[in-house]
Each structure stands twice: as C-alpha cells, then as structure tokens.
C-alpha positions, 0 to 999 in steps of 0.5 A: 500500500502506498504510504501517506503522511499523517497531516494536521487537518482542520476539523471545523468548517473553515471555508470561505463559502457556506455549507450546502446541506444537499451534500455530505462532506469529509476530508481525505488524504492520498499520496502522489507519485513523488510521495507527497500526501495531499489533503482534499475535501470530498463531497457526495450528494446525500441522495447518491446510490451506486457508483457515481461519476467523479470530478477532481478540482483544484485552483486557482494558483495561490489559492487553497481548497477552502476558497474556490475549488471547494465552491466548484466541488460542492456545487457539482456534488449537489448536482449528482457527482462525487467530487474532491477538491485538493490543495496542491503539493507544498500548499494549504493542508497538503504535504511537501517541503519546503512550502510555497513551491510550484512545479509544472511536473509535480502539480500536474501529477497532483491531478493524476494522483487525485484520479488515482484516488477516485479510481479506487473508491467503491462509490465511483465509476472509474470509467467516468472521471473528469477534472476541473482546473481554475486559473493556473490549475486550468493549465495543469488540468490540460497538461494532465488531460494530455498525459492521463487517458483515464480523464474523460472530461476536462473543464478549465475556468479562467485558465492561466498558462503558468509557463507562458506568464513566467517566461514571457510576463503578462501580455507577453510584454517580456517575451525576449531573450534578454528579459528572460535572462535577467529574470533567471539571473535574479532568481538564481542569485536568490537561490544562492542567498537562500542556501546561504541563509538556510531559508527561502525568501518569500516574494510577498503577496498582494497589496492590502486594499488600502495600499492600492494606488492609481497605478495599480493594474486593474487586474491586481485590484480584482485579485485584491478584492477577492484574496484580501477581503472577507469575500475570499481571504483565507489564512492558508492561502498563498496569494492572499498572504506572503506569496510564493517563494521568490524562486517558487516558479523558476521551473516554469521558465523553460518547461511549456506545459501545453505542448501536446494538448492537440493530442487530447482525445477526451472532451475539453470545455474552456471557460473564460470571462470576456473582460478578463485580463487573462482571456488570451491564455484560453483563446490561444490555448484553445486555438493550439489545441484544435489546430491540425488536431484529429480530436477537435470535435469535442473541444469548446471555448465558452466566453462569458460576456462582461466577466473579469478573471476573478468573477469565475472564482466565486460568483455563482450567477456568473459561473456557468454551472448548468453548462459544466453539469451538462458537459460532464454528464455528456462526457462521463457516461 
C-alpha cells in the first residue's frame, strides 16, 4: 500500500463559502507519485446510490481548497457527482517541503494522483472521471488531460498558462531573450542567498486594499478584492498572504506545459470571462489545441460576456454551472 503522511487537518468548517446541506462532506488524504500526501475535501450528494461519476478540482494558483475549488466541488456534488477538491503539493493542508513551491511536473501529477484516488473508491465509476482546473490549475488540468487517458472530461475556468506568464510576463510584454535572462539571473542569485541563509525568501503577496494606488493594474485590484477581503481571504492561502517563494516558479521558465494538448482525445470545455485580463491564455490555448488536431470535435471555448478573471472564482450567477453539469454528464457516461 502506498504510504501517506499523517497531516494536521482542520476539523471545523473553515471555508470561505457556506455549507450546502444537499451534500455530505469529509476530508481525505492520498499520496502522489513523488510521495507527497495531499489533503482534499470530498463531497457526495446525500441522495447518491451506486457508483457515481467523479470530478477532481483544484485552483486557482495561490489559492487553497477552502476558497474556490471547494465552491466548484460542492456545487457539482449537489448536482449528482462525487467530487474532491485538493490543495496542491507544498500548499494549504497538503504535504511537501519546503512550502510555497510550484512545479509544472509535480502539480500536474497532483491531478493524476487525485484520479488515482477516485479510481479506487467503491462509490465511483472509474470509467467516468473528469477534472476541473481554475486559473493556473486550468493549465495543469490540460497538461494532465494530455498525459492521463483515464480523464474523460476536462473543464478549465479562467485558465492561466503558468509557463507562458513566467517566461514571457503578462501580455507577453517580456517575451525576449534578454528579459528572460535577467529574470533567471535574479532568481538564481536568490537561490544562492537562500542556501546561504538556510531559508527561502518569500516574494510577498498582494497589496492590502488600502495600499492600492492609481497605478495599480486593474487586474491586481480584482485579485485584491477577492484574496484580501472577507469575500475570499483565507489564512492558508498563498496569494492572499506572503506569496510564493521568490524562486517558487523558476521551473516554469523553460518547461511549456501545453505542448501536446492537440493530442487530447477526451472532451475539453474552456471557460473564460470576456473582460478578463487573462482571456488570451484560453483563446490561444484553445486555438493550439484544435489546430491540425484529429480530436477537435469535442473541444469548446465558452466566453462569458462582461466577466473579469476573478468573477469565475466565486460568483455563482456568473459561473456557468448548468453548462459544466451538462458537459460532464455528456462526457462521463
């Protein structure tokens, strides 16, 4: 049996969203292929019988399961699916040391480990497993779908390509060799300092609401409105507190995660807001996924009129749950 670490899990309901009495909830743990134990919330419809279609959810990048992925997971459970939402490696209640690191490989593996776990549950049909990735975990979800043939349906919501944004900067404004060299040089100098000091320097999180200025980018304001206010703040969140390690995302710099998405045979639904600063990630990823692909027929890009990036984190009148449910039912049957 694959060994799991005993994690210190919170027993009380400490979510940023209300509990839905239509579903049962418990916490579970499972290990990924690197031996890191992940913590997850599991939701099941109270009226459930037999083996159910199942969905694993994670994201956004820098969030914990108590903020966004749990909202998606609980709602989809209320609609008849068995669901889990997990904290990725090195974050939240999950294991992994040092903390606040990210990895294109390990975080893709986190999704695959969630599929491992779901595949052996007595109340899950292993042939009916889908995944939902929000923000940066949308990119990881596509990468997982490209490598894991057990995943029969994938939804991305307000997707970020973390490899692209780390290598090229926002809006590809740093897409040149000199800019990449300077970022790599700075992070590698920080690695030396971290090793000398015996600890990893944190990059710092988002500004507090009172620290916003006229020069603060509008999309940063959207993040602050969610992560730094009662709407979405959580004490274990990476993005809402001290942020990732300065070197936390260095491996994304030269490891594109969407290289083989045009070989995904299973169904994919990409959802993004019309007014989101990040819309170009989904538009370009979708175009690359269907270009010259034999499997383009079951791929779809859905753009939500008027929505910004963070609207799809928590606004139930904006998140198209009816569409997500219909997509999952059609492809997990």
